[in-house]
NUVEX-129793 format. One line per field, with one value per residue (C-alpha): residue number from 0; residue in three letters; y, z, x. Coordinates in steps of 0.1 Angstrom, whole numbers. Example, Ala and Ser with C-alpha at 12.3 -4.5 7.8 and 13.67 -1.06 7.14 Angstrom:
NUVEX-129793
nr c(0	1)
rest c(ALA	SER)
v c(-45	-11)
w c(78	71)
u c(123	137)
//
This chain:
NUVEX-129793
nr c(0	1	2	3	4	5	6	7	8	9	10	11	12	13	14	15	16	17	18	19	20	21	22	23	24	25	26	27	28	29	30	31	32	33	34	35	36	37	38	39	40	41	42	43	44	45	46	47	48	49	50	51	52	53	54	55	56	57	58	59	60	61	62	63	64	65	66	67	68	69	70	71	72	73	74	75	76	77	78	79	80	81	82	83	84	85	86	87	88	89	90	91	92	93	94	95	96	97	98	99	100	101	102	103	104	105	106	107	108	109	110	111	112	113	114	115	116	117	118	119	120	121	122	123	124	125	126	127	128	129	130	131	132	133	134	135	136	137	138	139	140	141	142	143	144	145	146	147	148	149	150	151	152	153	154	155	156	157	158	159	160	161	162	163	164	165	166	167	168	169	170	171	172	173	174	175	176	177	178	179	180	181	182	183	184	185	186	187	188	189	190	191	192	193	194	195	196	197	198	199	200	201	202	203	204	205	206	207	208	209	210	211	212	213	214	215	216	217	218	219	220	221	222	223	224	225	226	227	228	229	230	231	232	233	234	235	236	237	238	239	240	241	242	243	244	245	246	247	248	249	250	251	252	253	254	255	256	257	258	259	260	261	262	263	264	265	266	267	268	269	270	271	272	273	274	275	276	277	278	279	280	281	282	283	284	285	286	287	288	289	290	291	292	293	294	295	296	297	298	299	300	301	302	303	304	305	306	307	308	309	310	311	312	313	314	315	316	317	318	319	320	321	322	323	324	325	326	327	328	329	330	331	332	333	334	335	336	337	338	339	340	341	342	343	344	345	346	347	348	349	350	351	352	353	354	355	356	357	358	359	360	361	362	363	364	365	366	367	368	369	370	371	372	373	374	375	376	377	378	379	380	381	382	383	384	385	386	387	388	389	390	391	392	393	394	395	396	397	398	399	400	401	402	403	404	405	406	407	408	409	410	411	412	413	414	415	416	417	418	419	420	421	422	423	424	425	426	427	428	429	430	431	432	433	434	435	436	437	438	439	440	441	442	443	444	445	446	447	448	449	450	451	452	453	454)
rest c(MET	ARG	ARG	SER	SER	ALA	THR	PRO	SER	VAL	ILE	LYS	VAL	ALA	GLN	ALA	GLN	ALA	LEU	GLN	TYR	SER	ARG	ASN	SER	LEU	SER	ARG	GLU	SER	SER	PHE	LEU	SER	HIS	ASN	MET	ASN	ASP	GLN	ARG	ILE	ILE	ALA	LEU	GLU	SER	ARG	ASP	VAL	ARG	PHE	PRO	LEU	PRO	GLU	GLY	ALA	GLY	SER	ASP	SER	ILE	HIS	SER	GLY	SER	GLU	TYR	ALA	PHE	ALA	THR	THR	LEU	ILE	ARG	THR	GLU	GLN	GLU	THR	PHE	GLY	THR	GLY	ILE	ALA	LEU	THR	LEU	GLY	ASN	GLY	ASN	GLN	LEU	VAL	CYS	SER	ALA	ILE	GLU	MET	LEU	GLY	GLN	LYS	LEU	MET	GLY	CYS	TYR	VAL	GLU	GLU	LEU	MET	ALA	ASN	PHE	GLY	GLU	MET	SER	ARG	GLN	LEU	ALA	ASN	ASP	PRO	GLN	LEU	ARG	TRP	LEU	GLY	PRO	HIS	LYS	GLY	VAL	ILE	HIS	LEU	ALA	LEU	ALA	SER	ILE	THR	ASN	ALA	CYS	PHE	ASP	LEU	TRP	ALA	LYS	MET	ARG	ASP	VAL	PRO	LEU	TRP	ARG	LEU	LEU	LEU	ASP	LEU	THR	PRO	GLN	GLN	LEU	VAL	LYS	VAL	LEU	ASP	LEU	SER	TYR	LEU	GLU	ASN	VAL	LEU	THR	ALA	GLU	ASP	ALA	LEU	SER	LEU	LEU	GLU	SER	GLN	MET	PRO	GLY	ARG	THR	ALA	ARG	GLU	PRO	ILE	LEU	MET	GLN	GLY	TYR	PRO	GLY	TYR	ASP	THR	SER	VAL	GLY	TRP	MET	GLN	TYR	PRO	ASP	GLU	LYS	VAL	LYS	ALA	LEU	ALA	GLN	GLN	ALA	ILE	ASP	ALA	GLY	PHE	GLN	ALA	PHE	LYS	LEU	LYS	VAL	GLY	SER	ALA	GLU	GLY	ALA	ARG	ASP	VAL	ARG	ARG	ALA	CYS	MET	LEU	ARG	ASP	LEU	ALA	GLY	SER	GLY	GLY	VAL	ILE	MET	LEU	ASP	ALA	ASN	GLN	GLN	TRP	THR	ALA	PRO	LEU	ALA	LEU	LYS	MET	CYS	ARG	GLN	LEU	ALA	LYS	MET	SER	PRO	TYR	PHE	ILE	GLU	GLU	PRO	THR	HIS	PRO	ASP	ASP	VAL	ALA	ALA	HIS	GLY	LYS	LEU	ALA	GLU	GLN	ILE	ALA	PRO	THR	ARG	ILE	ALA	LEU	GLY	GLU	HIS	VAL	PRO	ASN	ARG	VAL	VAL	PHE	LYS	ASN	MET	MET	GLN	ALA	HIS	ALA	LEU	HIS	PHE	VAL	GLN	VAL	ASP	CYS	THR	ARG	VAL	ALA	GLY	VAL	SER	GLU	PHE	LEU	THR	VAL	SER	LEU	LEU	ALA	ARG	LYS	PHE	GLY	LEU	PRO	VAL	VAL	PRO	HIS	VAL	GLY	ASP	MET	GLY	GLN	ILE	HIS	GLN	HIS	LEU	VAL	LEU	PHE	ASN	HIS	VAL	ALA	LEU	GLY	HIS	ASP	ALA	LEU	PHE	LEU	GLU	CYS	ILE	PRO	HIS	LEU	GLN	LYS	HIS	PHE	VAL	ALA	PRO	ALA	LYS	VAL	GLU	ASP	GLY	VAL	TYR	PHE	THR	PRO	GLN	PHE	PRO	GLY	SER	SER	SER	ASP	LEU	HIS	GLY	VAL	LEU	PRO	SER	ARG	ARG	PRO	VAL)
v c(1246	1248	1217	1216	1215	1216	1211	1180	1207	1220	1188	1173	1209	1196	1161	1171	1191	1164	1147	1167	1170	1135	1136	1153	1132	1165	1184	1161	1159	1201	1198	1167	1189	1218	1201	1191	1227	1236	1210	1213	1198	1183	1195	1177	1143	1142	1116	1118	1099	1105	1086	1089	1071	1055	1048	1019	987	1005	988	955	921	884	896	932	947	978	997	1030	1039	1052	1067	1066	1099	1112	1146	1155	1195	1212	1245	1257	1252	1222	1193	1159	1136	1098	1077	1039	1025	1011	1004	1023	1006	1000	1033	1052	1022	1025	1069	1062	1036	1064	1089	1061	1051	1087	1099	1090	1115	1148	1172	1147	1171	1157	1153	1134	1114	1109	1099	1067	1059	1024	1026	1047	1022	993	1005	1016	982	968	991	968	967	977	953	922	932	923	916	933	934	945	981	984	981	1000	1027	1028	1028	1059	1074	1061	1076	1111	1111	1108	1130	1153	1149	1155	1186	1201	1193	1207	1179	1150	1118	1095	1129	1126	1089	1088	1118	1096	1073	1034	1042	1063	1042	1014	1037	1041	1002	980	951	923	890	890	885	849	860	899	921	955	941	928	953	980	956	954	993	994	970	990	1020	1024	1014	1041	1066	1043	1038	1072	1077	1068	1100	1112	1086	1080	1049	1023	1014	991	997	979	1001	984	947	954	917	935	957	938	920	949	978	958	957	993	1005	986	999	1031	1023	1008	1044	1061	1042	1012	986	962	957	940	917	906	867	845	849	822	805	797	798	835	843	823	839	873	865	853	885	906	883	887	927	932	910	886	916	924	917	912	905	885	888	866	883	854	839	802	773	759	734	759	780	745	738	778	785	758	768	806	793	791	827	836	855	876	863	856	875	861	830	821	829	854	838	804	803	763	765	791	773	740	758	779	745	730	758	765	787	804	829	838	877	884	912	932	913	910	923	931	915	886	867	886	865	831	833	838	814	790	803	809	838	852	892	910	935	952	983	1007	1014	979	971	994	1024	1037	1024	984	985	990	970	944	961	951	911	906	920	893	869	881	887	920	943	955	972	970	1011	1014	1049	1054	1048	1083	1075	1046	1062	1076	1045	1028	1050	1046	1013	1010	1039	1023	987	979	968	962	989	966	981	1003	1000	1026	1031	1068	1073	1092	1115	1149	1148	1150	1183	1170	1139	1117	1123	1097	1094	1071	1045	1060	1082	1111	1116	1136	1173	1186	1185	1156	1121	1135	1126	1158	1156	1187	1203	1176	1202	1199	1222	1250	1243	1254	1230)
w c(1254	1256	1267	1300	1298	1324	1329	1345	1372	1376	1377	1404	1424	1425	1430	1467	1477	1469	1490	1517	1519	1519	1553	1569	1579	1601	1570	1553	1575	1578	1539	1537	1561	1544	1507	1522	1529	1493	1475	1439	1422	1394	1364	1332	1315	1285	1263	1231	1209	1202	1171	1159	1133	1135	1116	1091	1117	1148	1172	1151	1168	1157	1165	1160	1125	1104	1141	1154	1185	1199	1235	1245	1268	1296	1308	1337	1346	1378	1386	1389	1356	1370	1348	1349	1321	1318	1289	1280	1249	1223	1184	1163	1156	1183	1203	1195	1220	1247	1246	1244	1273	1293	1289	1302	1330	1339	1346	1383	1390	1382	1415	1430	1449	1441	1474	1491	1457	1464	1502	1493	1456	1460	1469	1439	1420	1431	1421	1381	1377	1388	1376	1373	1333	1320	1345	1317	1294	1313	1341	1344	1314	1279	1268	1297	1322	1296	1299	1339	1332	1317	1342	1371	1356	1351	1386	1399	1375	1387	1424	1421	1398	1430	1449	1428	1432	1406	1411	1425	1453	1461	1469	1488	1512	1518	1551	1548	1562	1533	1505	1512	1509	1472	1467	1459	1474	1467	1453	1468	1504	1504	1498	1509	1528	1538	1573	1548	1529	1556	1576	1545	1537	1574	1578	1546	1567	1583	1548	1532	1538	1527	1495	1492	1469	1438	1438	1427	1412	1386	1377	1352	1320	1289	1253	1232	1201	1189	1182	1162	1144	1115	1115	1093	1110	1100	1115	1151	1148	1143	1165	1194	1189	1189	1227	1235	1228	1246	1279	1277	1290	1285	1255	1242	1210	1195	1184	1175	1140	1117	1113	1145	1132	1128	1162	1170	1149	1161	1193	1194	1170	1199	1219	1202	1202	1236	1252	1282	1304	1284	1297	1267	1272	1242	1239	1219	1223	1229	1195	1204	1215	1240	1227	1208	1234	1248	1220	1212	1251	1253	1216	1227	1261	1246	1247	1282	1280	1311	1305	1278	1280	1272	1258	1251	1253	1284	1301	1301	1335	1339	1305	1319	1352	1334	1313	1339	1355	1320	1311	1346	1347	1320	1337	1327	1325	1320	1328	1292	1287	1322	1326	1363	1402	1402	1369	1384	1419	1401	1375	1409	1429	1402	1401	1363	1363	1376	1362	1369	1342	1350	1332	1346	1310	1310	1349	1360	1362	1389	1415	1403	1396	1431	1442	1420	1434	1466	1455	1441	1471	1493	1468	1466	1427	1413	1388	1358	1340	1302	1298	1273	1282	1268	1304	1317	1342	1348	1359	1386	1396	1398	1423	1443	1443	1452	1476	1494	1489	1489	1453	1436	1417	1383	1348	1332	1296	1270	1241	1228	1198	1208	1232	1209	1215	1257	1271	1297	1278	1302	1302	1294	1298	1300	1298	1330	1339	1353	1383	1367	1386	1371	1387	1378	1367	1328	1305	1289	1257	1234	1216	1245	1265	1280	1254	1275	1267	1297	1325)
u c(1064	1098	1123	1136	1180	1200	1239	1253	1273	1240	1222	1250	1243	1204	1213	1229	1206	1177	1199	1204	1167	1157	1171	1152	1122	1104	1107	1094	1058	1052	1052	1027	1002	1011	1001	965	961	966	946	931	902	902	880	887	901	911	927	951	958	999	1016	1053	1070	1099	1128	1127	1138	1137	1112	1114	1117	1100	1065	1059	1075	1065	1051	1050	1052	1021	1007	976	973	957	955	943	936	929	913	943	953	981	979	994	1000	998	1010	1003	1022	1009	1021	996	963	943	957	919	903	928	921	879	887	903	873	854	869	878	848	846	881	860	861	883	904	942	952	926	923	964	964	939	946	948	911	904	925	903	873	885	898	866	843	811	806	841	859	844	870	899	894	927	938	938	928	907	940	960	934	940	980	974	953	969	1005	981	975	1010	1024	998	1008	1042	1037	1018	1042	1071	1091	1099	1082	1111	1110	1075	1076	1107	1087	1061	1059	1058	1019	1012	1028	1010	974	988	986	958	970	937	944	978	964	975	1016	1018	990	987	1008	1035	1038	1045	1065	1088	1089	1095	1128	1142	1143	1174	1190	1178	1211	1235	1218	1212	1242	1224	1207	1240	1254	1226	1216	1233	1214	1216	1211	1182	1185	1218	1196	1166	1153	1149	1189	1215	1245	1266	1244	1241	1279	1282	1254	1273	1306	1290	1270	1299	1326	1290	1297	1274	1286	1246	1232	1196	1194	1161	1162	1133	1145	1128	1161	1177	1214	1203	1198	1228	1252	1238	1242	1279	1284	1277	1292	1326	1319	1308	1339	1335	1331	1299	1264	1238	1205	1186	1146	1125	1094	1073	1078	1088	1068	1079	1097	1116	1121	1142	1156	1173	1179	1201	1222	1219	1238	1272	1272	1265	1234	1227	1188	1162	1133	1098	1113	1077	1038	1038	1004	1021	1032	1036	1057	1077	1084	1092	1120	1133	1142	1154	1179	1194	1222	1202	1177	1145	1131	1096	1068	1064	1034	1027	999	990	1000	982	1002	1038	1026	1016	1047	1067	1051	1060	1099	1090	1112	1141	1141	1109	1101	1071	1064	1044	1025	1016	1001	977	1002	1027	1010	1004	1043	1052	1031	1049	1081	1070	1061	1100	1114	1090	1104	1136	1134	1151	1131	1143	1118	1104	1104	1068	1074	1112	1127	1109	1090	1109	1137	1124	1105	1141	1154	1128	1126	1165	1165	1134	1129	1168	1164	1201	1207	1209	1201	1171	1164	1177	1156	1164	1141	1115	1137	1132	1093	1094	1094	1119	1136	1157	1196	1217	1256	1284	1256	1242	1206	1210	1185	1157	1150	1123	1087	1067	1072	1088	1059	1051	1050	1056	1026	1004	985	953	923	907	873	844	840)
//
């Protein structure tokens, strides 16, 4: 399999064509009917334990060090040899556990017709999440939920490939009624019913045309790779300057050092380099206790962070709610380790976060990402995803969020370390994600293909 590429001029032409196509609702309806007539049956589901060593210091934070990036990968194949790739991120050890869970959980998809499956995927997601034996291992979190994320992402990738469109295009072509059917809204009934979701989607339809220029302009990115915890100060400064020269205006720095003074020094150093107009996010990766989080957030406030991410344990709703009051106007971001829509609901109800960092490789894949994005819209909160997929799938999802849900186009995290391993790597220039044009969710990895075992 060869890496796909396209010149900026070709991409812009394709973007213009995509924009024009998005305005033709009649074409959408006829396309939906024709795709149902050309359905394909799933005949194989496999997992792959795919791991990538990282350069020294890369990927390090206050909790995780010496790790490698690993994808618990799902491959779903149809009779016609179309295949979908789904990924969920781990940090090496344990990836094999998620892969085993994928093969156990995914058997329910065998023999399903893809269009029929996806037309009511919310129900299938609910059934998989509530497997009568495997649910005991969660529920809706941990190894089993990561497996569901990978399986779900493979299903959406396969669906988009069968329709020969990028994932963002597929999602935007669905009617509000069809979108609601791909969601599992259970346990949200007290704040977001199916009727609420439908009403929200329909209310945003009139403004879509005004928001569609994002498809041609691209989506703003921020660079996480400048500020890993184990990078010395000089390397942080050098990488930040390179990022500025490459067009980035927003950056993330890891904090949570054993000595708080180091965090304050490095944060102020990056602020001096980026200037008052630069956007700097800080990420403690859950290192601080609640009292220490209060102390450090107050000390770091002087360099005006855009937000402070994961200041304490991600399950502690009450601590985040209290901290949000105490450190205002400094804002909190959460999502990298928030496992499902129910915990997000609790965080939102408690006013415990200001930025929703839902990650489709942590929650139950694309479907639950969309559910949390609707929930965030209901609560008036912006979505700035964490990218366990290195931005490959999320570059599609943020476009949908902006155009279909009316979310502000703020930032999408950029982590470039694995780009060479993707068949169609995300294209980021001048600090902006180009709109992806190839069919699917941009998840295919070089050399990671379904086997051709007899079925």
